[in-house]
N, C-alpha and C positions, 0 to 999 in steps of 0.2 A: 471617873465617877465611882465612888466606893460602893460596894454592895455588901449586905448582910444576909447570910443564909438563915432561914427560919425553918422551924420543925413544921412539917405538914402532918395533917391528920385527916382520916376519912370521916366525912360528915354524912349521916343518913338522912333520907328525906323524911319530911314531917308526916306524910301520910302513910309511909311504910317504915317505921323505925327499925325494924328488924332486917330490912333488905340490905344485902351486900352487892346488889346488882344496879340499883338505880341511884346510888349515892355519887359523891364526888370527893376529890381531894382538895383541900384547902390549905394554904392559899395556892392559886394556879401557878404562880411564879414565885420561887423562893428569893425575893429580893424586896427589900422595904421601899425601894424607889419606883416600882412599877405602878404606873398610873392609868393603864389601859391602852388599847391600840391606838386611839385618837391622839394620845398625848406624846407619841413617839416622834421625834424630830428626824426625819430621814433626808440627809443631805440638803438641809434648808428648806425642804418642802413640808406640806402638810402631812401628818401621819397617815400611813396607809389604812385603809378601811377593811382590808381582807388579808388573810394568810398568803393568798396567791400573789397579791402585789408585792408583799414583803419577800416572797421567795424569788420573784423575778428580779428584784433588786439585790438579791444575795446578802440581805441583812440578818435574817434569822432563819432557821430551819431550812437551809439550802441543801439540795441533794449533793451528795459527795461526787466529786469530779470523776469521770469515766477514765480509768487508766488506759493508756495507749496500748493498743493490741500489739503484742510483740510479733516481729516479722517471721513469717513461717520459714522454716529451714530451707524449703525448696525454692522460695521466692528470690529471683536474681537481684542484685543491686543495680542502682540506676546505671544505665549505659551498658549493662551486660546481659540484656534479654537475648534469647536464642536468635530472633530476627536481626538484632543489632550486631550479632557476632558473625553474621553471614558474610562471605567475602563480597567485595563491591561488584565482582563480575556476576555474582548470583543475585544480590540484592537490587542491583540496577535494573536488569531485565524485568524483575517482578514489578517494580514501580513503574517502569515504561509501559507496562500492559495497561495501566490506569491513565495514561496520558491521552488527552484528546487533541489531536493536531489541528482539526478544523472546527470552528464553532458551527453549531447546527444550522444557523441561518447566516453565517458569514459575519455577524457583528457582535453577538452576545459574548459575554466573558466566558472563558473556558478554563478548566483545570482549577476551579475554585476549591475544590475539595482537597487538592494536593497542597494547598497553602498551609493547612494545618500540619501537614507532615514536616514542614520546614521548622516547626517550633517543637517537635516531639523530642528529638535527641541529636546529638551531633552526628552520629553515623547516619540516621535517616535524612538529616539536613543535607549532608554531602551527596547522598545517593539521589534524593529528590531533586536537588539543584542540577546534578548531571542529567537526569531524565528531562527536566524541563528545558534545558538550554542545549542539549545534544543535537536535536533536530528541530529547526526552527521553520514553521510554516507560516508564510505571510499571505492571509487572505485579502487584505486591503492595505492602503498606504498608511493608515493611522496606527495599525499594528506595527508596521515597519518603523515608523517615527518612535513609537514607544520602546521597541526593541533597541534601536540605535541609541536612544537616551540612556537606557539601562547599561549597555556595554561601554558607553562613553564615560559614565560616572563610575562604573566598577569594571575596569578593563580585565580583571581576572575572569569575569563571566565569558568574555569573548573567546578566551582560550578553550572553553568547553565545547563551543559550537563545532559540529562536524558536517552539518547539512543545512543549506539555505534553500528553501523550497518555495518557489513562486508559482507552482503548478495550479494552486487554487486561487491565484490572484485575480480580482474582479474590480476594476477601477469604477464601475458603475454602482457598486454596492453603497457607496457613500456620497458620490458626487454625480450629478446628472449631466454635466457638460465638461468638455475637455478644458475649457477656459477655467471652470471652477477648480478642476483637479490640478491644473498647472499653477494656480494662485497659491495653493497650500505648500508647495515645495517640500512635501513629505518624501516623495520618492523621485529623485533626480540622479543624473550621472555623477554628481558630486557627493551626494549622501550615499549612493550605492558604492562608490569607491572608498568612502570613509568606513563603511560597514566592513568591507573586505579587508581593509587594513587593520580593523580591530579583531578579525577572526583569522588569525595566522594559521590555525590547525585545520582549516576547512577542508573537507575531503569530497563533497558533492555540492555542485552548484546547479540548481534545476530552474531554468527560465522558461518563458513561453511568449507568445506574440504580443501579449498585453504590456510587456515591459521592455520590448525591443528598442524603443526610442531611448531608454535610459542606458543602453550598453554602448558606450562609446569607445574609442581607441584606448583610453587610459584604463577603463575597466577590463577590456580584453588583454592588455599587457599584464595587469595584475593577475588575472585568472591563469594565463598561460605560462607566465614567467616567474611570478613572485610568490606563488603558493605551492611549495614543493610537495606538500601532502595531498594536493588535489588529484583525485582519481576519476571523477565523473563530471562532465559538462553536457548540459542538455539545452539547446537553443530551439526547441520545438516550435514550428510555425514562425520563427522570427524572419520577417520578410520586408520589413519597412525600409524606406530609402535611407534614413540615417544609419540603420544597422548595416545595410549593404555598403554604404560609404566607409563606416568604421572598419568593417572586415577587410575591405580592399586596401585601405590605407595600412592596416595592421600587418597584412602579409608582405607588403611591398617594402617594409623596413628590414631589409636583409641583415643588417648589422646585429639585430636581435636574435636571429635564427642560427645560433651556433651550437646549442646543446639539445639533446632529445627532450621531449616533453614528458612530463609525469602522468598525463591523462591516459587512462586505459579504457574508459568508456565514454564515447563521444556520439552525441546525437544532433544531427542537423536536419531532422525530419521536417519535410516540407519548407525548407529554406529555399524557396523557388528561384530567387533572383540573385543568388551568389554567383559570382563568375567562376569559371573552371580554375582560375589561378589560385583561389582559396584552397581548394582541394590538393592542387599541385604542391602548395606550400606546407600544409598542415600534415597531411597523411604520411609523408616519408619520415617524420620525426615522432611518430607514435610507435615507439619500439616495443611497448608493452600492451598494445591494443588487444582487447578482448570482445568489445561490443562496439559495433559501428552501424549507425542508422543514418543513411543518406538518401531516403525515400524522397522521390519528387525533386531531386536536385540536378544539377548539370555536371555531375562527376564524369570523367572520361575514363577510358580504358587505361591510359597512361597513368592516371592518378591511382586507379585500383591496383595496378601492378607495382606502384611505388611504395606500397605498404611494406615495411621492413620484414625480413624473414624471421626475426625474432618474436614477432607478434603471434599470438595464439587466439584466433577469433572463434568465439562460440556463437555469437549472435550477429547476423549480417542481414541488413534489410536494404535491398537494392530495387524495391518497387518503384515503378514509374520513373526509372532513371533513363530517359529516352536517348541520352547521348551514349549510352553504353551499347556495344554490339554482342550479338550472340557468341561469335568467335572469341571476343575478349573475355566474356564471363566464363565461358567453358574452359578456356585456357587457364584462367585464374583458379578455378575450382579444381582443375585437374593437377596443375603443377606447382601452384604456390604453396610453400611450407606453412604459411599462416593459417590455412584452412584445412590442411590434411589431418584427418582423424580428430578434429576438435569442433566441428560445426554441430550445433544442437538446433539453432533456429535460422532458417534461410527463407527469405522472401524475395521472389523474382516476379512478383505480380505486375501486370500492366493492364491498362484500360483498353479493352479490345475495340471500343468505339472510335479511339483516335490513334492508337499505335499498337504494334506487337513487335516483339523481339525474336521470339523463337517460332520458326515454322515447324512442319512435321519432322524434317530431318534434324533440325537443331534440337528439338525436344528428344529425339532418339539418342543423339550424342550426349545431351545433358544428363539423361536418366542413367547412363553408363558410369558416370563419374561421381555420383552422390555417395557420401560416406554412410556407414552404418551407424554413426553416432547421431544422426539427425532424429529429432522428435518432432519438429514442425516444418512443413515444407509448403510454400505456396507457388503454384504455377498458373495462377489466374491470367487469362490473356493469351497463353500459349496455344498453339494449334496442335490438337491430339487426334490420333487415329485408333482404331481398335487394336492394331498391332502394338501399342504402348502398354496395354494391360498386362502382358507377361513381364514387362520391365517394371512396372508399378507394384506388382504383387510382392516381390521381396521387400520393397520399402514399407509396405503396410505391416510387416512383421516387427517393425520397431518405431514407426511413426505413431504419433497420437493425434496430429493435425495434418490434414491433407486438403489443399485447395486445388481443384482440377481445372484444366483448361478447357477450351471449346472443341467441339467436333465429335464428342461421344454420345451414344444413346444410353437410355436407362439400362438396356440389357447388357451393354458393354460394362457400365459401371457396376453392374450387379456381379460380374465375374470377380471383382476384387474380394468378394465375401464368401464365395463358395468355389470349390475346385471344379475344373473341367473334367469330364469323364475320361478315365484312361482306357485306352484300347485293350481288349482282352486277347491274350495269346491263346490260340486255339489248341496249342500243344501242351499247355499246362493243365494238370488234372486237379485244379482248384475250383471249387464251386463258389466262385466269387465274380460278380459282374464288375464292369468298369467303374461305376458309381461307388461301390463299396471300397474298391482299391484306392480311388482318389480320396475318399474320406479318411481312410486310415493313414495316408501319407500327408494329409493335409496339416499345415501349421496354422493355428488361429491368428487372425489379425489383431493388432493392437490399437486400432483407430478408435478415438472417442469424439472426433469431430470431422465432418466431411463437408467441404464448401462447393456447392453447386450454383453459386449465385452468378456465374457467367452465363447461364442458361436462361434466357428470357423468352416470353411468349410461348409459342408452340415447341420451342427447342427442348423444354422439359415437360415430358409427358406425364402428368400427375396421375392419370388412370394407370399407366404402366408401373409407376413408382409404388402405387398402393395395390397392385393386383396381387393375386395369389401366386403368380409365378415369380414375383420379384422378392428377393430376400433382404433387401436393405432395411426395410421398415419392420421386419419380424423380430420377435423377441430374442431369437437365437443370434441376431446380429450384434448382440452386446459383446464387447463394452461400448459400442457406438452409442453416444448420447445426444449428439447434436448434428443436425443437418441444416446448413444454412442455404437458403434460397433467395432469389431476387425479391426485393421488397414489394413488387407488384403482385406476388402471390399471397401476401398477407390477408388482404381483404377477402379473397376467395376462399382461403383455407380456414379463416377464423369463423366463417359462417357454415362450415361443413362439419358434419358428424363423423366423417371418415377418419379424421385424425383421432378423435376420442376412442372410437371403436378399435383403432389399431394400437391404442396405448401411447399416443403422442399428443402434444399440444403445441401451439404456435405462439410466439412472442416476437415483439419488435422493439427496437430502440434506435431512435433516429431514422436513418435510411437503411437499416439492416433488419433482416427478419430470420428467425431461427425456428426450426422444428425440433422440439425438445421431447425427449423420452420421458414419460410420466414415471416418478419414482415407484419402485416396487417395495416389497416388504423388508428387504435387506438394507444395509447402510448404503447411503448415496455418496459417490465420490464428490468431494468438495470442488474438484478442479484445480486445487492449489498444486503447483510444481515448483521445484527449486529454480528451473530455468525460466519460469514466469516472473520471478522476482516480485511477489506480492499480488499479482493478478490471479483471479479465480476463474474468470469466464474463458471460454475457448474462442479461438479466432482473433487474437490481438493482431492489430495491424501497425502498431508502433512498438519499437523495441525499447523496453525499459532499461535505464542505466543505473537505477538504485532500487534497493529492496524496500518497497513502500506500499501502502494502500493506495490503490489506483482510484483517482477522482479528478474533479476539476477539469482543466483543459486537457490533461493527459488522457483521462478516461474518455473524453470526447473523441480524441484522435485514435485511441485504441479500439473502441467498441461501438461508437455512435456514427461516425462518418463513413461514407463510401470510400472506395479506393481513390 
């Protein structure tokens, strides 16, 4: 459309012909074809009625486009941000701190926030994928089916998996009956074997009693023989008839038992019905053994002695092993190279109501052979006399946990925390009594946990424990933080003000009760130790075989159940 430029001029108002302020320039648009706003055809529609409409349609008088802001010199290019340039060894643990292994109620979705990291960049995608698939926790069978589907469709994901954790598994969270659970076929011996075949780099397999029916002989062969990187196996509480049958058949196939096993951390905690032949077959082939938990099993002295000399055991749990003898245990601890100068955790606890292994003489011999490397020692169920206190005192200089046997009085136990007065030599010209000399030569204890739960009824004199003459509950008995008592004392002590006045409180969990020192003004010890492998509470009764947060069935066996 042709346009002609016209000359414009200023037109003064009629009422103020001399004003230069209130006039206007005419014509408004220097084009002979301008017919007003309503006559403008805009993309086949009726002309706009206002300037705002025209501006939004970018026909006339549009604002100039905003130029792109130049990238600042210090801003990194895509893919080269400082966090993206971190080594995977550093970036991985950072993201792993955000991973939630167990849903809050066992069923809801977890790690939803981490899904966005997968789309952020390539480096974050790789690190996040490793964090999500490195340690797999299975709280119920639907999660297992979903995980199995993922690694079946993308088999590269299976190579990332290092831990398969069933410790939080609860079959009742989704299904109310065994028939309903079986009909889903989510977790079966076949699907479990398929999962193990798709995770060739697995290092830790953590099972428990709720899945023992799914562990058949083929699964056992895969775990022990076909996963060369596997270091930890936990069969805590597995005691069903199918599991016993599978283990028995597994160890009877002698043709398979030609090479040492790669497993270094083994837990058969409370596998109560396994025959002794299982231990006779497995233990001699654990050449790199460091953690062994056979509490409540039928292990024999011969099987214990069959552990290879190349093993270096730091954690040993022989609690309630009624087939063992005092002579066999003492000989093993005294002479076997696998436990010399390496033991950190040792439990020889027994239930005094039904069985005891160590009498007074046996306890004397046992205390003479314990190494200085120990940090946790349980002698529950053993018979003790006051003469054992001088033998126990050196142990309290490096132990952090001590569970005492029966036969002592509060006054005897109190001697672990204060020195005996030294006799004064009358020929010495030193103005110092025996108490002062003893205090100067006294080495403070390192105990943080003391277990007195073997003392029931009148055997534990509470009035003597909280008397002014007893030093156990005084402030200067620190670093002692926890004193475990029989659960029958919880009701009595929870209603008493004696504890609060002394600076202590009492708590319970399951069938256990603890007297806990109230925190002072200074920092409180979290209870975390490297030898606890993730546990923070004191007095664990199950040996961990993997560094992980304690919960689920493992937490129940460690801290909730009685011996």
